[in-house]
C-alpha positions in Angstrom: -20.6 5.2 -6.5 -23.8 6.6 -7.2 -27.2 4.9 -5.9 -25.8 1.3 -5.3 -27.7 0.3 -2.4 -28.1 -3.1 -3.6 -24.2 -3.8 -4.3 -23.0 -1.6 -1.3 -23.7 -4.8 1.6 -22.0 -7.1 -0.8 -18.8 -4.7 -1.8 -18.4 -3.9 1.7 -18.8 -7.7 3.0 -15.9 -8.7 0.5 -13.4 -5.9 1.0 -13.7 -5.4 4.9 -11.5 -8.8 4.7 -9.0 -7.5 2.4 -8.6 -3.6 3.1 -7.0 -1.9 5.8 -9.1 1.2 4.8 -12.0 2.0 2.3 -12.4 5.3 0.9 -15.5 5.8 -1.2 -16.2 8.8 -3.6 -20.0 9.3 -3.6 -21.7 11.2 -6.5 -24.8 12.4 -4.5 -26.6 9.4 -4.6 -30.4 9.8 -3.5 -30.8 6.4 -2.2 -29.3 4.5 1.0 -25.8 4.3 -0.6 -24.3 7.0 1.9 -26.2 5.4 5.1 -24.9 2.0 4.5 -21.3 3.0 3.7 -21.2 5.5 6.6 -22.2 2.5 9.2 -19.1 0.5 8.4 -16.1 1.4 10.5 -13.5 0.8 7.7 -15.2 3.3 5.3 -14.5 6.8 4.8 -17.3 8.5 2.3 -16.4 11.5 0.3 -18.9 13.6 -1.8 -18.2 14.7 -5.4 -20.6 15.8 -8.2 -20.9 15.5 -11.9 -23.6 14.9 -14.4 -23.6 11.1 -14.8 -20.3 9.5 -15.0 -17.5 12.1 -16.0 -14.4 10.0 -16.3 -12.1 12.9 -16.2 -13.4 14.4 -13.0 -13.5 10.6 -11.7 -9.9 9.9 -12.1 -9.0 13.2 -10.7 -10.7 12.4 -7.3 -9.2 9.1 -7.3 -5.7 10.4 -7.9 -6.3 12.5 -5.1 -6.6 9.2 -2.8 -3.7 7.6 -4.3 -1.6 10.6 -3.6 -2.7 10.8 0.2 -2.0 7.2 0.2 1.7 7.3 0.0 3.4 6.1 3.1 0.3 4.9 4.5 -0.5 1.6 2.5 1.4 -0.5 0.3 -1.3 -1.3 -2.8 -4.5 0.5 -3.8 -7.2 -1.0 -5.7 -9.6 1.3 -7.5 -12.9 -0.8 -7.8 -16.3 -0.1 -8.8 -19.5 -1.3 -6.9 -19.4 -4.3 -9.1 -15.7 -5.4 -9.2 -14.6 -7.6 -6.7 -10.8 -8.6 -6.0 -10.3 -12.3 -5.2 -7.3 -15.2 -5.5 -6.7 -18.7 -6.8 -7.4 -21.6 -4.5 -5.0 -21.9 -1.7 -3.6 -18.3 -1.9 -4.3 -15.1 0.2 -4.4 -12.0 -1.4 -2.1 -10.2 1.0 0.6 -13.4 0.8 0.4 -12.6 -3.3 1.0 -8.6 -2.7 3.9 -9.4 -0.4 5.3 -12.0 -3.4 5.2 -8.7 -5.7 7.2 -6.3 -3.5 9.5 -5.4 -6.2 6.2 -4.5 -8.6 4.3 -1.3 -8.7 1.4 -2.3 -11.1 -0.2 -5.6 -11.0 -3.0 -6.7 -13.6 -5.6 -9.3 -12.4 -7.3 -11.7 -14.5 -10.9 -10.2 -15.8 -13.7 -12.2 -15.4 -17.0 -10.9 -16.5 -20.0 -12.7 -14.7 -23.3 -13.5 -16.6 -26.5 -14.4 -16.0 -27.6 -17.2 -17.6 -31.5 -18.0 -18.8 -31.7 -20.8 -16.4 -30.7 -18.9 -13.2 -33.1 -18.1 -10.3 -33.9 -14.6 -10.3 -31.6 -12.6 -8.3 -32.2 -12.0 -4.5 -30.0 -9.3 -3.4 -30.3 -10.4 0.3 -28.1 -13.5 -0.8 -24.8 -13.9 -1.6 -24.2 -13.1 -5.2 -21.1 -15.5 -5.6 -23.9 -18.5 -5.0 -26.2 -16.9 -7.2 -24.1 -15.9 -10.4 -21.3 -18.5 -10.6 -20.9 -18.2 -14.5 -18.5 -16.3 -16.5 -15.6 -15.8 -19.2 -12.2 -14.1 -19.2 -12.6 -10.6 -20.1 -9.1 -8.8 -20.8 -11.0 -5.6 -20.9 -11.4 -5.9 -17.1 -7.8 -6.6 -16.0 -8.1 -3.6 -13.7 -5.0 -2.9 -12.3 -3.3 -2.7 -8.7 -1.2 0.1 -8.0 1.4 1.4 -5.2 0.8 4.7 -4.1 4.3 5.8 -5.0 3.9 4.6 -8.8 4.0 7.1 -11.5 1.5 5.3 -13.4 -2.1 6.3 -14.0 -5.2 5.3 -15.6 -6.7 5.8 -18.8 -10.2 7.1 -18.8 -12.4 4.2 -17.8 -9.3 2.6 -15.8 -8.7 -0.2 -18.3 -5.2 0.6 -18.8 -2.4 2.4 -17.3 0.4 4.8 -18.5 3.7 6.1 -17.3 4.6 3.1 -15.0 7.9 1.4 -15.0 7.6 -1.6 -17.5 10.1 -3.6 -15.3 7.9 -3.4 -12.3 4.6 -4.0 -14.3 3.3 -7.8 -14.4 0.0 -9.7 -14.6 -0.5 -11.4 -11.6 -2.5 -15.0 -12.6 -3.6 -15.5 -8.8 -5.2 -12.5 -8.6 -8.6 -12.4 -10.5 -11.1 -9.1 -10.5 -14.8 -10.5 -10.6 -17.0 -8.2 -12.5 -20.8 -8.8 -11.3 -21.9 -6.4 -14.0 -24.6 -8.6 -16.3 -26.1 -10.3 -13.3 -29.6 -9.1 -13.8 -30.7 -7.4 -17.1 -33.0 -4.5 -15.4 -30.0 -3.7 -12.9 -27.5 -3.8 -15.9 -29.7 -1.5 -18.1 -30.4 1.0 -15.2 -27.0 1.3 -13.8 -25.6 2.1 -17.7 -28.2 4.4 -18.3 -27.8 6.8 -14.9 -24.2 6.9 -16.1 -25.0 8.8 -19.1 -22.7 12.1 -19.0 -22.3 15.2 -21.4 -19.0 15.4 -20.5 -18.2 11.9 -21.1 -19.8 12.4 -24.8 -17.9 15.6 -25.4 -14.9 13.6 -25.0 -15.9 10.5 -27.0 -16.0 8.5 -23.9 -18.8 6.2 -22.6 -20.8 6.1 -25.8 -22.7 2.8 -24.4 -24.4 5.0 -21.5 -26.1 6.8 -24.0 -28.4 4.3 -25.5 -32.2 3.2 -25.8 -33.4 0.3 -23.5 -33.9 -1.7 -26.8 -30.2 -1.3 -27.6 -29.2 -2.7 -24.1 -31.8 -5.5 -24.8 -30.1 -6.1 -28.1 -26.5 -6.0 -26.2 -27.8 -8.5 -23.9 -29.3 -10.9 -26.0 -25.8 -11.1 -28.1 -24.1 -11.8 -24.6 -26.4 -14.7 -23.9 -24.9 -16.5 -27.3 -21.9 -16.8 -24.9 -23.8 -19.0 -22.3 -22.7 -22.5 -24.0 -19.2 -21.1 -23.5 -19.3 -20.1 -19.8 -17.3 -21.8 -16.8 -17.5 -21.3 -13.5 -15.5 -18.4 -11.9 -13.5 -20.4 -9.6 -12.3 -22.6 -12.4 -11.4 -19.3 -14.3 -9.8 -17.9 -11.3 -7.6 -21.3 -11.1 
């Protein structure tokens, strides 16, 4: 995380109900992110430094956490501050994971949340779930849950997994990863621009973090064309 003080309270309120332990790698935040994280009893904050979002270094520190989890935890989810794991109605996440005792990689449905023109301005002190209910299925955000002992690991960006046993890998339709990304234009554009990384650019990754404000406005306007096709996230999650 870096400078996510707006999202941190929502992130913690959600994952404290799911996770036994929450390890957050903070990339030298300058706002209240670390203060908020350290105030929570389930959170361990670790610090690293990169110039923007360096996906290679990011994967290194996350892999360290995965290896440390062997023998301690059954499953790991590597979520960004705006990514929230949830389940279909009537299903408990822990029950779903127990049902998949023979699996080592689970892919949830990806659901991209999108602010509609008619939505009220976002109030960060109130529930995101109540203010931004509409979205669409996005396979690009089917980010996997991993067992710590799996040999599988992520490609840059964590949008795919390589090296895992195919017979122990599956899509789990009862799980969904809600991406509260495009919930407010100024917030969205600011997060993208501060993730600019010279290391990623050299590797040919994250080109969308190195764009002008006008480019982001154009991309936002393109997304608005999807508004008539949006459905409530609860319907999409099942």
